C-alpha positions as CSV (number, residue, x, y, z in Angstrom):
1,M,-61.7,13.3,78.3
2,I,-62.9,16.8,78.4
3,N,-66.6,17.3,79.3
4,D,-68.9,20.2,78.4
5,Q,-68.3,22.1,81.7
6,D,-64.5,21.8,81.3
7,F,-64.8,23.1,77.7
8,R,-66.9,26.1,78.9
9,N,-64.2,27.1,81.4
10,F,-61.3,26.6,79.0
11,H,-59.5,29.9,78.3
12,Y,-57.2,29.4,75.4
13,N,-57.0,31.4,72.1
14,I,-55.6,30.5,68.8
15,L,-55.6,32.8,65.7
16,G,-54.3,31.0,62.7
17,S,-52.1,32.0,59.8
18,S,-54.8,32.7,57.3
19,S,-56.5,35.2,59.7
20,I,-56.4,39.0,59.3
21,V,-57.6,41.1,62.2
22,K,-58.0,44.9,61.9
23,G,-59.1,46.4,65.2
24,D,-58.4,46.0,68.9
25,I,-58.5,42.6,70.6
26,I,-58.9,41.7,74.3
27,L,-58.1,38.1,75.1
28,C,-58.6,36.0,78.3
29,G,-56.3,33.1,79.0
30,D,-53.2,32.0,77.0
31,A,-53.0,32.9,73.3
32,I,-51.1,31.7,70.3
33,I,-51.2,34.0,67.3
34,T,-49.9,33.3,63.8
35,S,-52.1,36.0,62.1
36,Y,-51.7,39.5,60.8
37,I,-53.1,41.9,63.3
38,E,-53.4,45.7,62.9
39,G,-54.6,47.1,66.2
40,S,-53.9,46.6,69.9
41,I,-53.8,43.3,71.8
42,E,-54.7,43.3,75.5
43,M,-54.3,40.1,77.6
44,K,-56.5,39.6,80.6
45,N,-56.4,37.1,83.5
46,N,-52.6,36.4,83.5
47,G,-52.6,34.9,80.0
48,K,-49.4,34.4,78.2
49,L,-49.2,35.7,74.6
50,I,-47.1,33.8,72.0
51,L,-46.6,35.4,68.6
52,E,-45.4,32.6,66.4
53,R,-43.3,32.7,63.2
54,G,-45.3,34.3,60.4
55,S,-47.3,36.5,62.8
56,S,-47.3,40.3,62.3
57,V,-48.6,42.8,64.8
58,K,-48.9,46.5,64.1
59,G,-50.1,48.2,67.3
60,K,-49.8,48.2,71.0
61,I,-49.5,45.0,73.1
62,L,-50.4,44.8,76.8
63,A,-49.6,41.6,78.5
64,I,-47.9,40.0,81.5
65,D,-45.7,37.5,79.6
66,L,-44.9,37.8,75.9
67,E,-42.9,35.5,73.6
68,I,-42.2,36.7,70.1
69,F,-41.1,34.5,67.2
70,G,-42.7,36.8,64.5
71,E,-42.9,40.5,63.8
72,V,-44.0,43.4,66.0
73,N,-44.1,47.0,65.0
74,G,-45.5,49.2,67.9
75,E,-45.5,49.5,71.6
76,I,-45.0,46.6,74.0
77,E,-45.9,46.9,77.7
78,C,-45.5,43.8,79.9
79,S,-45.4,43.5,83.6
80,G,-43.5,40.1,83.4
81,L,-41.1,38.7,80.8
82,V,-40.7,39.6,77.2
83,S,-38.8,37.0,75.2
84,I,-37.7,38.0,71.7
85,R,-36.6,34.8,69.9
86,S,-34.0,34.5,67.1
87,S,-36.6,34.5,64.3
88,A,-38.3,37.7,65.7
89,H,-38.2,41.3,64.3
90,V,-39.3,43.9,66.8
91,S,-39.5,47.6,66.1
92,G,-41.0,50.1,68.6
93,T,-40.9,50.7,72.4
94,I,-40.6,48.0,75.0
95,K,-41.6,48.4,78.7
96,S,-41.1,45.3,80.7
97,N,-39.8,44.0,84.1
98,R,-37.6,41.5,82.3
99,L,-36.4,41.3,78.7
100,V,-34.5,38.5,77.0
101,I,-33.2,38.9,73.4
102,Y,-32.0,35.7,71.8
103,P,-29.1,35.8,69.3
104,G,-30.3,36.4,65.8
105,A,-33.3,38.5,66.7
106,I,-33.7,41.9,65.1
107,V,-34.6,44.6,67.6
108,E,-35.0,48.3,66.9
109,T,-36.3,49.7,70.1
110,H,-36.1,51.9,73.2
111,A,-36.3,49.7,76.2
112,D,-37.4,50.7,79.7
113,S,-37.4,48.7,82.9
114,Q,-40.5,49.0,85.1
115,E,-38.8,49.0,88.4
């Protein structure tokens, strides 16, 4: 069972499908997003960002690891792995150490390796 202190130290973020966010977001810990976001997303403290089916992000994403099932239109900059799943549609620039594009994904981008 989780106690009060454990809950206070819990770093996990969920933005649901009915949410609309206009503006920049800084998140600590892992995050799952199914929302519409117009603005930048910056992940702190080694958190993984997952953009679920139905999500839409228009803006810049700064993260270590990113997994995309939804839609991204903008700049992606990750120091770790970017996984673009078969249901994803990505348009913009991708800078990442590792990039995996699954069959069926739609990707319209310029990709750079950060070696």
